MIMAR-789827 format. One line per field, with one value per residue (C-alpha): residue in one letter; residue number from 1; x, y, z. Coordinates in Angstrom, 1 decimal, padded with zeros to 4 digits. Example, Ala and Ser with C-alpha at 12.3 -4.5 7.8 and 13.67 -1.06 7.14 Angstrom:
2
residu c(A|S)
num c(1|2)
east c(012.3|013.7)
north c(-004.5|-001.1)
up c(007.8|007.1)
This chain:
242
residu c(N|I|E|L|C|L|S|D|D|N|S|S|F|P|N|V|R|K|T|L|E|R|Y|A|S|D|E|R|V|K|V|V|F|R|S|E|N|G|R|I|S|R|N|T|N|S|A|L|E|V|A|T|G|E|F|C|A|L|L|D|C|D|D|T|L|A|P|F|A|L|Y|E|V|V|K|K|L|N|E|N|N|T|L|D|F|I|Y|S|D|E|D|K|I|D|D|D|G|K|E|R|R|M|P|H|F|K|P|D|W|S|P|D|T|F|F|S|H|M|Y|T|C|H|L|G|V|Y|R|T|S|L|I|R|K|I|G|G|F|R|P|E|C|D|G|S|Q|D|Y|D|L|T|L|R|F|T|E|Q|T|T|P|D|R|I|A|H|I|P|L|I|L|Y|H|W|R|E|R|V|E|S|T|S|A|D|I|E|A|K|P|Y|V|I|E|A|A|R|K|A|K|E|D|A|L|R|R|R|N|V|R|A|D|L|E|Y|L|P|T|R|Y|Q|W|R|V|N|Y|I|P|Q|G|F|P|L|I|S|I|I|I|P|S|K|D|H|P|D)
num c(1|2|3|4|5|6|7|8|9|10|11|12|13|14|15|16|17|18|19|20|21|22|23|24|25|26|27|28|29|30|31|32|33|34|35|36|37|38|39|40|41|42|43|44|45|46|47|48|49|50|51|52|53|54|55|56|57|58|59|60|61|62|63|64|65|66|67|68|69|70|71|72|73|74|75|76|77|78|79|80|81|82|83|84|85|86|87|88|89|90|91|92|93|94|95|96|97|98|99|100|101|102|103|104|105|106|107|108|109|110|111|112|113|114|115|116|117|118|119|120|121|122|123|124|125|126|127|128|129|130|131|132|133|134|135|136|137|138|139|140|141|142|143|144|145|146|147|148|149|150|151|152|153|154|155|156|157|158|159|160|161|162|163|164|165|166|167|168|169|170|171|172|173|174|175|176|177|178|179|180|181|182|183|184|185|186|187|188|189|190|191|192|193|194|195|196|197|198|199|200|201|202|203|204|205|206|207|208|209|210|211|212|213|214|215|216|217|218|219|220|221|222|223|224|225|226|227|228|229|230|231|232|233|234|235|236|237|238|239|240|241|242)
east c(000.0|002.6|003.2|006.6|006.6|009.6|010.5|013.0|014.5|014.9|017.9|020.4|021.0|018.6|018.8|017.1|013.9|014.0|014.5|011.7|009.3|009.9|009.1|006.0|004.2|003.8|000.5|002.3|004.8|004.1|006.6|006.9|009.0|009.9|010.4|013.2|015.8|014.6|017.1|016.3|013.4|011.3|012.0|010.9|007.8|006.9|006.8|004.8|002.2|001.2|001.5|-001.8|-000.5|-001.3|002.4|005.5|008.8|011.7|014.3|017.3|017.8|021.1|020.3|018.6|016.1|016.4|014.0|012.0|011.9|008.3|007.2|008.7|007.1|003.6|004.3|005.0|001.8|-000.2|001.0|000.0|-001.9|-001.7|002.0|002.9|006.7|008.7|012.5|014.9|018.6|020.8|024.2|026.3|027.2|030.0|029.5|029.0|026.7|028.9|030.3|028.3|029.8|029.3|026.1|024.2|022.3|020.1|018.4|014.6|013.1|015.1|014.1|017.2|019.5|017.7|018.1|021.8|022.0|019.9|020.1|016.7|017.6|016.9|014.6|012.2|008.4|006.1|002.3|001.5|-001.2|001.3|003.9|001.4|000.2|003.7|004.1|006.6|010.3|011.7|014.1|016.0|017.1|018.5|021.3|019.6|016.1|015.3|016.5|014.4|011.4|011.6|012.2|009.0|007.1|007.8|006.4|003.1|002.9|003.8|006.5|004.0|003.3|007.0|008.5|012.0|012.5|015.9|016.8|018.9|016.3|018.2|021.5|023.0|025.3|028.8|029.8|032.6|030.1|027.8|027.7|027.5|031.2|032.3|030.1|032.7|031.6|028.7|029.7|026.3|024.9|026.5|024.9|021.5|021.7|022.3|019.2|017.1|018.1|017.7|014.2|013.3|014.5|012.4|009.3|009.7|010.5|013.7|016.7|020.0|023.3|024.6|028.3|029.9|032.1|034.4|035.6|032.0|030.5|027.6|026.1|026.0|022.9|023.9|020.7|020.3|018.5|015.4|014.7|015.8|014.5|014.7|017.5|017.2|020.4|020.0|023.0|022.7|024.6|023.4|026.0|028.4|027.7|031.2)
north c(000.0|002.5|004.9|006.0|009.7|010.5|013.9|014.5|018.0|018.4|016.1|016.5|012.7|011.1|007.7|009.2|009.9|006.5|004.8|006.7|006.1|002.4|002.3|004.6|001.6|000.4|001.8|002.4|004.8|008.4|010.3|014.1|015.6|019.2|021.6|023.4|022.8|024.0|022.4|020.2|022.1|022.8|019.4|017.7|020.0|018.8|015.2|016.2|017.7|014.3|012.5|011.1|009.2|010.2|010.2|011.0|009.3|011.2|009.2|010.7|009.2|007.4|006.1|002.9|001.8|-001.3|-004.0|-003.8|000.0|000.6|-002.3|-000.7|002.7|001.1|-000.9|002.4|004.0|001.0|001.6|005.3|006.6|010.2|010.5|013.3|012.7|009.5|009.2|006.3|005.6|005.5|004.6|005.2|003.0|003.4|004.3|000.7|-000.2|-003.0|-001.5|000.0|002.2|005.1|004.1|007.0|005.9|008.9|010.1|010.2|013.6|016.4|019.9|021.5|019.0|019.4|023.1|022.5|020.4|018.3|014.8|013.3|013.4|009.9|008.1|010.9|010.3|013.3|013.7|015.0|017.5|019.2|019.4|021.1|023.4|024.9|025.2|022.3|023.0|026.5|027.0|029.7|027.0|024.6|022.7|022.6|022.2|019.1|020.9|024.0|021.8|019.9|023.0|024.5|021.1|020.4|023.8|022.5|019.4|018.3|016.1|013.3|013.1|012.6|009.1|007.6|004.1|002.9|000.8|001.6|001.9|004.1|003.8|007.2|006.8|008.4|010.0|012.5|015.3|014.5|016.1|012.5|012.3|015.9|018.9|021.2|019.6|021.9|025.1|026.7|024.1|026.0|029.3|027.6|026.2|029.6|031.0|028.1|028.8|032.6|032.2|029.8|032.1|034.9|032.7|031.6|035.1|033.8|036.1|034.4|034.8|032.3|031.3|029.4|026.4|025.6|022.3|021.1|022.9|024.0|027.1|027.2|028.9|031.2|032.1|035.6|035.3|037.4|038.8|037.0|033.4|031.1|028.6|025.5|023.6|020.0|018.3|014.5|013.6|010.2|008.4|011.3|013.8|015.4)
up c(000.0|-001.2|-004.0|-005.3|-006.4|-008.6|-010.0|-012.7|-012.4|-016.2|-016.2|-019.1|-019.2|-021.7|-019.9|-016.8|-018.6|-020.3|-017.0|-015.2|-018.1|-017.8|-014.1|-014.7|-016.2|-012.6|-011.2|-007.9|-009.5|-010.3|-012.3|-012.8|-015.6|-014.8|-017.7|-016.1|-013.4|-010.0|-007.7|-004.7|-003.0|-006.1|-007.4|-004.2|-004.1|-007.6|-006.3|-003.2|-005.4|-006.8|-003.5|-002.2|000.8|004.4|005.1|003.0|003.4|001.8|-000.2|-002.1|-005.6|-004.8|-001.3|-000.2|002.4|004.5|003.2|006.4|006.6|005.7|007.8|010.9|010.1|009.8|013.0|014.8|013.3|014.4|018.0|017.8|014.7|016.0|015.2|012.8|012.4|012.6|012.1|012.3|012.7|009.6|008.3|005.2|002.3|-000.2|-003.9|-005.0|-002.1|-000.8|002.4|005.3|008.0|010.3|012.0|013.5|016.6|017.4|020.6|021.0|020.2|021.8|020.5|022.0|020.4|017.1|017.2|017.6|014.5|012.1|013.6|012.6|008.9|007.4|007.4|007.9|007.6|007.7|007.8|004.3|005.4|007.7|005.0|002.8|005.6|005.9|002.2|001.6|001.0|000.7|-002.3|-000.3|002.1|-000.6|001.0|004.4|003.0|005.1|008.3|007.5|006.7|009.9|012.0|010.6|010.7|014.3|015.2|014.0|016.3|019.8|021.3|022.0|018.2|017.3|017.4|016.9|015.6|017.0|014.0|010.9|008.2|005.8|004.0|002.9|-000.1|000.1|-003.1|-003.9|-004.7|-001.8|001.7|003.1|002.4|002.9|003.7|002.0|-001.3|-001.0|000.9|000.4|002.8|005.7|004.8|004.2|007.8|009.2|007.4|008.6|012.2|012.0|010.5|013.3|016.0|014.5|014.2|017.8|019.1|020.7|021.1|020.4|018.5|016.1|016.3|013.5|014.6|011.6|013.1|013.3|010.3|012.7|014.0|017.8|019.2|022.1|023.8|025.3|028.7|029.0|032.5|035.6|035.4|038.5|038.3|040.5|041.4|042.3|044.0|044.2|047.4|048.4|050.6|050.0|052.8|052.3)
């Protein structure tokens, strides 16, 4: 009970169209051929436009899913059908798909950790109606479009409607030109992440400065305290009176 929505961003390789047309004969497959190159956000939005599923799982064109990935997602939804957002653990595979490495075992939902960096990533499964409510992906955040989407998406739901599947369901392919191998392959990603965070701070009416950490390729959020909030200090001292 799935549909595969594929969007060709006006590829210059003729074999791409031929391959997609071959798969389009399957009634579960929907293919969109864009008339001009719009880059990742516009291309993904084109696929979202034809999606009819209650949930959307995002898959990059060169990555792979574990054979049991969708089973685990449906299992989680059967446990709680009010969930809006589900994410899993992931790892990386080499270019020919033979070697797996760098498993990423993620925490359960932590909004502060997430505002520090995009850790939910793949596999990400989103309630379709909420993606459309927020307008889908924003082209101005290309490079960090998934991070920007998820920041805006999670503002529309509550922590009890976010679930983590602690299994590796997604294999992210490492290619020379991919950020999975080296973020410096796409330096605009860093600037896009800054914009995503700045916009989120404005939406949430939170005052903070962003500090770039070159060794981590991340923007640290330094919050600016408002007023004089009470701080409780808890000292666990059982069996250690000294």
